[in-house]
Chimera marker file (.cmm) of the C-alpha trace (Angstrom):
<marker_set name="trace">
<marker id="1" x="26.344" y="23.270" z="28.034" r="1" g="1" b="0" radius="0.5"/>
<marker id="2" x="28.009" y="19.858" z="27.796" r="1" g="1" b="0" radius="0.5"/>
<marker id="3" x="31.415" y="19.374" z="26.146" r="1" g="1" b="0" radius="0.5"/>
<marker id="4" x="33.284" y="16.321" z="25.297" r="1" g="1" b="0" radius="0.5"/>
<marker id="5" x="36.860" y="17.493" z="24.697" r="1" g="1" b="0" radius="0.5"/>
<marker id="6" x="39.653" y="15.293" z="23.149" r="1" g="1" b="0" radius="0.5"/>
<marker id="7" x="43.123" y="16.176" z="22.638" r="1" g="1" b="0" radius="0.5"/>
<marker id="8" x="44.064" y="15.196" z="19.172" r="1" g="1" b="0" radius="0.5"/>
<marker id="9" x="47.039" y="15.100" z="16.745" r="1" g="1" b="0" radius="0.5"/>
<marker id="10" x="44.563" y="16.108" z="14.003" r="1" g="1" b="0" radius="0.5"/>
<marker id="11" x="40.735" y="15.987" z="13.427" r="1" g="1" b="0" radius="0.5"/>
<marker id="12" x="38.327" y="16.678" z="10.584" r="1" g="1" b="0" radius="0.5"/>
<marker id="13" x="34.440" y="16.703" z="10.002" r="1" g="1" b="0" radius="0.5"/>
<marker id="14" x="32.976" y="15.685" z="6.817" r="1" g="1" b="0" radius="0.5"/>
<marker id="15" x="29.443" y="16.211" z="5.449" r="1" g="1" b="0" radius="0.5"/>
<marker id="16" x="28.920" y="14.247" z="2.569" r="1" g="1" b="0" radius="0.5"/>
<marker id="17" x="31.733" y="14.300" z="0.246" r="1" g="1" b="0" radius="0.5"/>
<marker id="18" x="32.935" y="17.622" z="1.513" r="1" g="1" b="0" radius="0.5"/>
<marker id="19" x="35.534" y="18.286" z="4.489" r="1" g="1" b="0" radius="0.5"/>
<marker id="20" x="33.826" y="21.331" z="6.191" r="1" g="1" b="0" radius="0.5"/>
<marker id="21" x="36.424" y="21.538" z="8.967" r="1" g="1" b="0" radius="0.5"/>
<marker id="22" x="40.106" y="20.196" z="9.677" r="1" g="1" b="0" radius="0.5"/>
<marker id="23" x="42.663" y="21.056" z="12.231" r="1" g="1" b="0" radius="0.5"/>
<marker id="24" x="46.124" y="19.811" z="13.203" r="1" g="1" b="0" radius="0.5"/>
<marker id="25" x="47.178" y="19.481" z="16.821" r="1" g="1" b="0" radius="0.5"/>
<marker id="26" x="44.752" y="20.719" z="19.412" r="1" g="1" b="0" radius="0.5"/>
<marker id="27" x="41.245" y="19.751" z="20.569" r="1" g="1" b="0" radius="0.5"/>
<marker id="28" x="38.091" y="18.351" z="19.296" r="1" g="1" b="0" radius="0.5"/>
<marker id="29" x="35.270" y="19.702" z="21.121" r="1" g="1" b="0" radius="0.5"/>
<marker id="30" x="31.855" y="18.057" z="20.750" r="1" g="1" b="0" radius="0.5"/>
<marker id="31" x="29.352" y="20.718" z="22.291" r="1" g="1" b="0" radius="0.5"/>
<marker id="32" x="25.803" y="20.165" z="23.391" r="1" g="1" b="0" radius="0.5"/>
<marker id="33" x="23.509" y="22.914" z="24.312" r="1" g="1" b="0" radius="0.5"/>
<marker id="34" x="20.670" y="22.579" z="26.859" r="1" g="1" b="0" radius="0.5"/>
<marker id="35" x="17.623" y="24.521" z="27.297" r="1" g="1" b="0" radius="0.5"/>
<marker id="36" x="18.586" y="26.672" z="30.427" r="1" g="1" b="0" radius="0.5"/>
<marker id="37" x="22.126" y="27.701" z="28.657" r="1" g="1" b="0" radius="0.5"/>
<marker id="38" x="23.005" y="31.405" z="28.355" r="1" g="1" b="0" radius="0.5"/>
<marker id="39" x="25.911" y="33.043" z="26.960" r="1" g="1" b="0" radius="0.5"/>
<marker id="40" x="27.486" y="32.884" z="30.466" r="1" g="1" b="0" radius="0.5"/>
<marker id="41" x="27.530" y="29.204" z="29.976" r="1" g="1" b="0" radius="0.5"/>
<marker id="42" x="29.483" y="29.236" z="26.875" r="1" g="1" b="0" radius="0.5"/>
<marker id="43" x="31.839" y="32.046" z="28.204" r="1" g="1" b="0" radius="0.5"/>
<marker id="44" x="32.595" y="29.695" z="31.209" r="1" g="1" b="0" radius="0.5"/>
<marker id="45" x="33.317" y="26.561" z="28.791" r="1" g="1" b="0" radius="0.5"/>
<marker id="46" x="35.537" y="28.649" z="26.400" r="1" g="1" b="0" radius="0.5"/>
<marker id="47" x="37.650" y="29.974" z="29.311" r="1" g="1" b="0" radius="0.5"/>
<marker id="48" x="37.867" y="26.642" z="30.787" r="1" g="1" b="0" radius="0.5"/>
<marker id="49" x="38.771" y="24.916" z="27.640" r="1" g="1" b="0" radius="0.5"/>
<marker id="50" x="41.075" y="27.330" z="26.431" r="1" g="1" b="0" radius="0.5"/>
<marker id="51" x="43.226" y="27.396" z="29.838" r="1" g="1" b="0" radius="0.5"/>
<marker id="52" x="42.979" y="23.634" z="30.727" r="1" g="1" b="0" radius="0.5"/>
<marker id="53" x="46.520" y="22.496" z="31.303" r="1" g="1" b="0" radius="0.5"/>
<marker id="54" x="46.349" y="19.179" z="29.454" r="1" g="1" b="0" radius="0.5"/>
<marker id="55" x="49.226" y="19.340" z="26.928" r="1" g="1" b="0" radius="0.5"/>
<marker id="56" x="52.578" y="18.096" z="27.759" r="1" g="1" b="0" radius="0.5"/>
<marker id="57" x="55.464" y="20.498" z="28.743" r="1" g="1" b="0" radius="0.5"/>
<marker id="58" x="59.249" y="19.647" z="28.192" r="1" g="1" b="0" radius="0.5"/>
<marker id="59" x="59.228" y="17.342" z="31.015" r="1" g="1" b="0" radius="0.5"/>
<marker id="60" x="56.114" y="15.248" z="29.644" r="1" g="1" b="0" radius="0.5"/>
<marker id="61" x="53.790" y="16.499" z="32.293" r="1" g="1" b="0" radius="0.5"/>
<marker id="62" x="50.274" y="17.748" z="31.480" r="1" g="1" b="0" radius="0.5"/>
<marker id="63" x="51.116" y="21.245" z="32.183" r="1" g="1" b="0" radius="0.5"/>
<marker id="64" x="50.461" y="23.550" z="29.306" r="1" g="1" b="0" radius="0.5"/>
<marker id="65" x="47.057" y="24.851" z="27.904" r="1" g="1" b="0" radius="0.5"/>
<marker id="66" x="45.932" y="25.318" z="24.402" r="1" g="1" b="0" radius="0.5"/>
<marker id="67" x="46.747" y="28.930" z="24.436" r="1" g="1" b="0" radius="0.5"/>
<marker id="68" x="50.245" y="28.099" z="25.342" r="1" g="1" b="0" radius="0.5"/>
<marker id="69" x="50.530" y="25.615" z="22.643" r="1" g="1" b="0" radius="0.5"/>
<marker id="70" x="48.981" y="27.551" z="19.867" r="1" g="1" b="0" radius="0.5"/>
<marker id="71" x="46.864" y="24.615" z="19.072" r="1" g="1" b="0" radius="0.5"/>
<marker id="72" x="43.513" y="24.741" z="17.216" r="1" g="1" b="0" radius="0.5"/>
<marker id="73" x="40.092" y="23.903" z="17.959" r="1" g="1" b="0" radius="0.5"/>
<marker id="74" x="37.369" y="21.886" z="15.843" r="1" g="1" b="0" radius="0.5"/>
<marker id="75" x="33.839" y="22.529" z="17.353" r="1" g="1" b="0" radius="0.5"/>
<marker id="76" x="31.232" y="19.925" z="16.319" r="1" g="1" b="0" radius="0.5"/>
<marker id="77" x="27.614" y="20.520" z="17.542" r="1" g="1" b="0" radius="0.5"/>
<marker id="78" x="26.138" y="17.516" z="19.096" r="1" g="1" b="0" radius="0.5"/>
<marker id="79" x="22.701" y="17.617" z="20.759" r="1" g="1" b="0" radius="0.5"/>
<marker id="80" x="22.824" y="13.904" z="21.613" r="1" g="1" b="0" radius="0.5"/>
<marker id="81" x="25.132" y="14.844" z="24.450" r="1" g="1" b="0" radius="0.5"/>
<marker id="82" x="22.185" y="15.961" z="26.278" r="1" g="1" b="0" radius="0.5"/>
<marker id="83" x="20.599" y="12.577" z="26.000" r="1" g="1" b="0" radius="0.5"/>
<marker id="84" x="19.207" y="10.913" z="29.152" r="1" g="1" b="0" radius="0.5"/>
<marker id="85" x="19.373" y="7.217" z="28.982" r="1" g="1" b="0" radius="0.5"/>
<marker id="86" x="18.359" y="6.526" z="32.595" r="1" g="1" b="0" radius="0.5"/>
<marker id="87" x="14.892" y="5.264" z="31.639" r="1" g="1" b="0" radius="0.5"/>
<marker id="88" x="13.947" y="2.863" z="29.063" r="1" g="1" b="0" radius="0.5"/>
<marker id="89" x="15.975" y="2.002" z="26.002" r="1" g="1" b="0" radius="0.5"/>
<marker id="90" x="15.563" y="5.090" z="24.022" r="1" g="1" b="0" radius="0.5"/>
<marker id="91" x="17.333" y="8.399" z="24.969" r="1" g="1" b="0" radius="0.5"/>
<marker id="92" x="15.338" y="11.314" z="25.923" r="1" g="1" b="0" radius="0.5"/>
<marker id="93" x="16.483" y="14.644" z="24.497" r="1" g="1" b="0" radius="0.5"/>
<marker id="94" x="14.031" y="16.815" z="26.435" r="1" g="1" b="0" radius="0.5"/>
<marker id="95" x="16.767" y="18.662" z="27.949" r="1" g="1" b="0" radius="0.5"/>
<marker id="96" x="18.730" y="19.772" z="24.823" r="1" g="1" b="0" radius="0.5"/>
<marker id="97" x="17.950" y="23.374" z="23.500" r="1" g="1" b="0" radius="0.5"/>
<marker id="98" x="15.583" y="23.850" z="20.342" r="1" g="1" b="0" radius="0.5"/>
<marker id="99" x="17.610" y="24.202" z="17.005" r="1" g="1" b="0" radius="0.5"/>
<marker id="100" x="17.226" y="27.990" z="16.719" r="1" g="1" b="0" radius="0.5"/>
<marker id="101" x="18.532" y="28.624" z="20.498" r="1" g="1" b="0" radius="0.5"/>
<marker id="102" x="21.249" y="26.011" z="20.105" r="1" g="1" b="0" radius="0.5"/>
<marker id="103" x="22.537" y="27.470" z="16.838" r="1" g="1" b="0" radius="0.5"/>
<marker id="104" x="22.656" y="30.782" z="18.344" r="1" g="1" b="0" radius="0.5"/>
<marker id="105" x="24.896" y="29.498" z="21.296" r="1" g="1" b="0" radius="0.5"/>
<marker id="106" x="26.790" y="27.480" z="19.207" r="1" g="1" b="0" radius="0.5"/>
<marker id="107" x="27.854" y="30.244" z="17.104" r="1" g="1" b="0" radius="0.5"/>
<marker id="108" x="28.559" y="32.549" z="20.060" r="1" g="1" b="0" radius="0.5"/>
<marker id="109" x="30.972" y="29.828" z="21.577" r="1" g="1" b="0" radius="0.5"/>
<marker id="110" x="32.897" y="29.598" z="18.331" r="1" g="1" b="0" radius="0.5"/>
<marker id="111" x="33.193" y="33.539" z="18.144" r="1" g="1" b="0" radius="0.5"/>
<marker id="112" x="34.431" y="33.581" z="21.726" r="1" g="1" b="0" radius="0.5"/>
<marker id="113" x="37.036" y="30.906" z="20.936" r="1" g="1" b="0" radius="0.5"/>
<marker id="114" x="38.289" y="33.025" z="18.038" r="1" g="1" b="0" radius="0.5"/>
<marker id="115" x="38.262" y="36.184" z="20.049" r="1" g="1" b="0" radius="0.5"/>
<marker id="116" x="40.866" y="34.423" z="22.168" r="1" g="1" b="0" radius="0.5"/>
<marker id="117" x="43.074" y="34.046" z="19.000" r="1" g="1" b="0" radius="0.5"/>
<marker id="118" x="42.762" y="30.280" z="18.887" r="1" g="1" b="0" radius="0.5"/>
<marker id="119" x="42.226" y="29.073" z="15.384" r="1" g="1" b="0" radius="0.5"/>
<marker id="120" x="38.856" y="27.495" z="15.018" r="1" g="1" b="0" radius="0.5"/>
<marker id="121" x="37.071" y="25.070" z="12.506" r="1" g="1" b="0" radius="0.5"/>
<marker id="122" x="33.474" y="23.872" z="12.837" r="1" g="1" b="0" radius="0.5"/>
<marker id="123" x="31.272" y="21.110" z="11.487" r="1" g="1" b="0" radius="0.5"/>
<marker id="124" x="28.031" y="22.244" z="10.049" r="1" g="1" b="0" radius="0.5"/>
<marker id="125" x="25.223" y="22.752" z="12.365" r="1" g="1" b="0" radius="0.5"/>
<marker id="126" x="22.352" y="20.204" z="11.973" r="1" g="1" b="0" radius="0.5"/>
<marker id="127" x="24.061" y="18.325" z="9.402" r="1" g="1" b="0" radius="0.5"/>
<marker id="128" x="24.879" y="14.494" z="9.282" r="1" g="1" b="0" radius="0.5"/>
<marker id="129" x="28.517" y="14.643" z="9.878" r="1" g="1" b="0" radius="0.5"/>
<marker id="130" x="31.551" y="12.123" z="9.962" r="1" g="1" b="0" radius="0.5"/>
<marker id="131" x="33.898" y="13.181" z="12.638" r="1" g="1" b="0" radius="0.5"/>
<marker id="132" x="37.601" y="11.671" z="12.243" r="1" g="1" b="0" radius="0.5"/>
<marker id="133" x="40.395" y="12.183" z="14.759" r="1" g="1" b="0" radius="0.5"/>
<marker id="134" x="43.853" y="10.878" z="15.905" r="1" g="1" b="0" radius="0.5"/>
<marker id="135" x="43.553" y="11.061" z="19.909" r="1" g="1" b="0" radius="0.5"/>
<marker id="136" x="46.620" y="12.079" z="21.445" r="1" g="1" b="0" radius="0.5"/>
<marker id="137" x="47.115" y="10.296" z="24.698" r="1" g="1" b="0" radius="0.5"/>
<marker id="138" x="44.245" y="9.607" z="24.626" r="1" g="1" b="0" radius="0.5"/>
<marker id="139" x="43.160" y="12.509" z="26.566" r="1" g="1" b="0" radius="0.5"/>
<marker id="140" x="39.306" y="12.916" z="26.861" r="1" g="1" b="0" radius="0.5"/>
<marker id="141" x="37.488" y="14.898" z="29.201" r="1" g="1" b="0" radius="0.5"/>
<marker id="142" x="33.732" y="15.910" z="29.756" r="1" g="1" b="0" radius="0.5"/>
<marker id="143" x="32.913" y="19.413" z="30.901" r="1" g="1" b="0" radius="0.5"/>
<marker id="144" x="29.868" y="21.046" z="31.909" r="1" g="1" b="0" radius="0.5"/>
<marker id="145" x="29.177" y="24.837" z="32.324" r="1" g="1" b="0" radius="0.5"/>
<marker id="146" x="28.179" y="26.252" z="35.553" r="1" g="1" b="0" radius="0.5"/>
<marker id="147" x="24.424" y="26.420" z="36.376" r="1" g="1" b="0" radius="0.5"/>
<link id1="1" id2="2" r="1" g="1" b="0" radius="0.2"/>
<link id1="2" id2="3" r="1" g="1" b="0" radius="0.2"/>
<link id1="3" id2="4" r="1" g="1" b="0" radius="0.2"/>
<link id1="4" id2="5" r="1" g="1" b="0" radius="0.2"/>
<link id1="5" id2="6" r="1" g="1" b="0" radius="0.2"/>
<link id1="6" id2="7" r="1" g="1" b="0" radius="0.2"/>
<link id1="7" id2="8" r="1" g="1" b="0" radius="0.2"/>
<link id1="8" id2="9" r="1" g="1" b="0" radius="0.2"/>
<link id1="9" id2="10" r="1" g="1" b="0" radius="0.2"/>
<link id1="10" id2="11" r="1" g="1" b="0" radius="0.2"/>
<link id1="11" id2="12" r="1" g="1" b="0" radius="0.2"/>
<link id1="12" id2="13" r="1" g="1" b="0" radius="0.2"/>
<link id1="13" id2="14" r="1" g="1" b="0" radius="0.2"/>
<link id1="14" id2="15" r="1" g="1" b="0" radius="0.2"/>
<link id1="15" id2="16" r="1" g="1" b="0" radius="0.2"/>
<link id1="16" id2="17" r="1" g="1" b="0" radius="0.2"/>
<link id1="17" id2="18" r="1" g="1" b="0" radius="0.2"/>
<link id1="18" id2="19" r="1" g="1" b="0" radius="0.2"/>
<link id1="19" id2="20" r="1" g="1" b="0" radius="0.2"/>
<link id1="20" id2="21" r="1" g="1" b="0" radius="0.2"/>
<link id1="21" id2="22" r="1" g="1" b="0" radius="0.2"/>
<link id1="22" id2="23" r="1" g="1" b="0" radius="0.2"/>
<link id1="23" id2="24" r="1" g="1" b="0" radius="0.2"/>
<link id1="24" id2="25" r="1" g="1" b="0" radius="0.2"/>
<link id1="25" id2="26" r="1" g="1" b="0" radius="0.2"/>
<link id1="26" id2="27" r="1" g="1" b="0" radius="0.2"/>
<link id1="27" id2="28" r="1" g="1" b="0" radius="0.2"/>
<link id1="28" id2="29" r="1" g="1" b="0" radius="0.2"/>
<link id1="29" id2="30" r="1" g="1" b="0" radius="0.2"/>
<link id1="30" id2="31" r="1" g="1" b="0" radius="0.2"/>
<link id1="31" id2="32" r="1" g="1" b="0" radius="0.2"/>
<link id1="32" id2="33" r="1" g="1" b="0" radius="0.2"/>
<link id1="33" id2="34" r="1" g="1" b="0" radius="0.2"/>
<link id1="34" id2="35" r="1" g="1" b="0" radius="0.2"/>
<link id1="35" id2="36" r="1" g="1" b="0" radius="0.2"/>
<link id1="36" id2="37" r="1" g="1" b="0" radius="0.2"/>
<link id1="37" id2="38" r="1" g="1" b="0" radius="0.2"/>
<link id1="38" id2="39" r="1" g="1" b="0" radius="0.2"/>
<link id1="39" id2="40" r="1" g="1" b="0" radius="0.2"/>
<link id1="40" id2="41" r="1" g="1" b="0" radius="0.2"/>
<link id1="41" id2="42" r="1" g="1" b="0" radius="0.2"/>
<link id1="42" id2="43" r="1" g="1" b="0" radius="0.2"/>
<link id1="43" id2="44" r="1" g="1" b="0" radius="0.2"/>
<link id1="44" id2="45" r="1" g="1" b="0" radius="0.2"/>
<link id1="45" id2="46" r="1" g="1" b="0" radius="0.2"/>
<link id1="46" id2="47" r="1" g="1" b="0" radius="0.2"/>
<link id1="47" id2="48" r="1" g="1" b="0" radius="0.2"/>
<link id1="48" id2="49" r="1" g="1" b="0" radius="0.2"/>
<link id1="49" id2="50" r="1" g="1" b="0" radius="0.2"/>
<link id1="50" id2="51" r="1" g="1" b="0" radius="0.2"/>
<link id1="51" id2="52" r="1" g="1" b="0" radius="0.2"/>
<link id1="52" id2="53" r="1" g="1" b="0" radius="0.2"/>
<link id1="53" id2="54" r="1" g="1" b="0" radius="0.2"/>
<link id1="54" id2="55" r="1" g="1" b="0" radius="0.2"/>
<link id1="55" id2="56" r="1" g="1" b="0" radius="0.2"/>
<link id1="56" id2="57" r="1" g="1" b="0" radius="0.2"/>
<link id1="57" id2="58" r="1" g="1" b="0" radius="0.2"/>
<link id1="58" id2="59" r="1" g="1" b="0" radius="0.2"/>
<link id1="59" id2="60" r="1" g="1" b="0" radius="0.2"/>
<link id1="60" id2="61" r="1" g="1" b="0" radius="0.2"/>
<link id1="61" id2="62" r="1" g="1" b="0" radius="0.2"/>
<link id1="62" id2="63" r="1" g="1" b="0" radius="0.2"/>
<link id1="63" id2="64" r="1" g="1" b="0" radius="0.2"/>
<link id1="64" id2="65" r="1" g="1" b="0" radius="0.2"/>
<link id1="65" id2="66" r="1" g="1" b="0" radius="0.2"/>
<link id1="66" id2="67" r="1" g="1" b="0" radius="0.2"/>
<link id1="67" id2="68" r="1" g="1" b="0" radius="0.2"/>
<link id1="68" id2="69" r="1" g="1" b="0" radius="0.2"/>
<link id1="69" id2="70" r="1" g="1" b="0" radius="0.2"/>
<link id1="70" id2="71" r="1" g="1" b="0" radius="0.2"/>
<link id1="71" id2="72" r="1" g="1" b="0" radius="0.2"/>
<link id1="72" id2="73" r="1" g="1" b="0" radius="0.2"/>
<link id1="73" id2="74" r="1" g="1" b="0" radius="0.2"/>
<link id1="74" id2="75" r="1" g="1" b="0" radius="0.2"/>
<link id1="75" id2="76" r="1" g="1" b="0" radius="0.2"/>
<link id1="76" id2="77" r="1" g="1" b="0" radius="0.2"/>
<link id1="77" id2="78" r="1" g="1" b="0" radius="0.2"/>
<link id1="78" id2="79" r="1" g="1" b="0" radius="0.2"/>
<link id1="79" id2="80" r="1" g="1" b="0" radius="0.2"/>
<link id1="80" id2="81" r="1" g="1" b="0" radius="0.2"/>
<link id1="81" id2="82" r="1" g="1" b="0" radius="0.2"/>
<link id1="82" id2="83" r="1" g="1" b="0" radius="0.2"/>
<link id1="83" id2="84" r="1" g="1" b="0" radius="0.2"/>
<link id1="84" id2="85" r="1" g="1" b="0" radius="0.2"/>
<link id1="85" id2="86" r="1" g="1" b="0" radius="0.2"/>
<link id1="86" id2="87" r="1" g="1" b="0" radius="0.2"/>
<link id1="87" id2="88" r="1" g="1" b="0" radius="0.2"/>
<link id1="88" id2="89" r="1" g="1" b="0" radius="0.2"/>
<link id1="89" id2="90" r="1" g="1" b="0" radius="0.2"/>
<link id1="90" id2="91" r="1" g="1" b="0" radius="0.2"/>
<link id1="91" id2="92" r="1" g="1" b="0" radius="0.2"/>
<link id1="92" id2="93" r="1" g="1" b="0" radius="0.2"/>
<link id1="93" id2="94" r="1" g="1" b="0" radius="0.2"/>
<link id1="94" id2="95" r="1" g="1" b="0" radius="0.2"/>
<link id1="95" id2="96" r="1" g="1" b="0" radius="0.2"/>
<link id1="96" id2="97" r="1" g="1" b="0" radius="0.2"/>
<link id1="97" id2="98" r="1" g="1" b="0" radius="0.2"/>
<link id1="98" id2="99" r="1" g="1" b="0" radius="0.2"/>
<link id1="99" id2="100" r="1" g="1" b="0" radius="0.2"/>
<link id1="100" id2="101" r="1" g="1" b="0" radius="0.2"/>
<link id1="101" id2="102" r="1" g="1" b="0" radius="0.2"/>
<link id1="102" id2="103" r="1" g="1" b="0" radius="0.2"/>
<link id1="103" id2="104" r="1" g="1" b="0" radius="0.2"/>
<link id1="104" id2="105" r="1" g="1" b="0" radius="0.2"/>
<link id1="105" id2="106" r="1" g="1" b="0" radius="0.2"/>
<link id1="106" id2="107" r="1" g="1" b="0" radius="0.2"/>
<link id1="107" id2="108" r="1" g="1" b="0" radius="0.2"/>
<link id1="108" id2="109" r="1" g="1" b="0" radius="0.2"/>
<link id1="109" id2="110" r="1" g="1" b="0" radius="0.2"/>
<link id1="110" id2="111" r="1" g="1" b="0" radius="0.2"/>
<link id1="111" id2="112" r="1" g="1" b="0" radius="0.2"/>
<link id1="112" id2="113" r="1" g="1" b="0" radius="0.2"/>
<link id1="113" id2="114" r="1" g="1" b="0" radius="0.2"/>
<link id1="114" id2="115" r="1" g="1" b="0" radius="0.2"/>
<link id1="115" id2="116" r="1" g="1" b="0" radius="0.2"/>
<link id1="116" id2="117" r="1" g="1" b="0" radius="0.2"/>
<link id1="117" id2="118" r="1" g="1" b="0" radius="0.2"/>
<link id1="118" id2="119" r="1" g="1" b="0" radius="0.2"/>
<link id1="119" id2="120" r="1" g="1" b="0" radius="0.2"/>
<link id1="120" id2="121" r="1" g="1" b="0" radius="0.2"/>
<link id1="121" id2="122" r="1" g="1" b="0" radius="0.2"/>
<link id1="122" id2="123" r="1" g="1" b="0" radius="0.2"/>
<link id1="123" id2="124" r="1" g="1" b="0" radius="0.2"/>
<link id1="124" id2="125" r="1" g="1" b="0" radius="0.2"/>
<link id1="125" id2="126" r="1" g="1" b="0" radius="0.2"/>
<link id1="126" id2="127" r="1" g="1" b="0" radius="0.2"/>
<link id1="127" id2="128" r="1" g="1" b="0" radius="0.2"/>
<link id1="128" id2="129" r="1" g="1" b="0" radius="0.2"/>
<link id1="129" id2="130" r="1" g="1" b="0" radius="0.2"/>
<link id1="130" id2="131" r="1" g="1" b="0" radius="0.2"/>
<link id1="131" id2="132" r="1" g="1" b="0" radius="0.2"/>
<link id1="132" id2="133" r="1" g="1" b="0" radius="0.2"/>
<link id1="133" id2="134" r="1" g="1" b="0" radius="0.2"/>
<link id1="134" id2="135" r="1" g="1" b="0" radius="0.2"/>
<link id1="135" id2="136" r="1" g="1" b="0" radius="0.2"/>
<link id1="136" id2="137" r="1" g="1" b="0" radius="0.2"/>
<link id1="137" id2="138" r="1" g="1" b="0" radius="0.2"/>
<link id1="138" id2="139" r="1" g="1" b="0" radius="0.2"/>
<link id1="139" id2="140" r="1" g="1" b="0" radius="0.2"/>
<link id1="140" id2="141" r="1" g="1" b="0" radius="0.2"/>
<link id1="141" id2="142" r="1" g="1" b="0" radius="0.2"/>
<link id1="142" id2="143" r="1" g="1" b="0" radius="0.2"/>
<link id1="143" id2="144" r="1" g="1" b="0" radius="0.2"/>
<link id1="144" id2="145" r="1" g="1" b="0" radius="0.2"/>
<link id1="145" id2="146" r="1" g="1" b="0" radius="0.2"/>
<link id1="146" id2="147" r="1" g="1" b="0" radius="0.2"/>
</marker_set>
């Protein structure tokens, strides 16, 4: 799994004219699922993301986690994170999981975040979406699960 996480003041995702997910302060997580990913990959990323110390403490240092701040997460599926652009001019998506498997692991990821007591909103799997955000920092990190 590959995740791009952005610390946000707020974020939302729209499908057509409908806002399907919206959060206040917290993290926007763009999540890509690879063919070889398993539930253990999702578990690893959920734990990492929830406990990353990337929120400021009273001294202005990045020293607090999402769990400590009570922030929310907006999770948006994004298979293009698995795109390989090393050859040619068109990305190859052969590393991306098939939609059925990706949907299952995406749903599992979201449920594991909820189990930690974190407020979660989502996009709509396999839909054309517009993601809006106000970056906080900006703080943007790329994480990959253990393989």
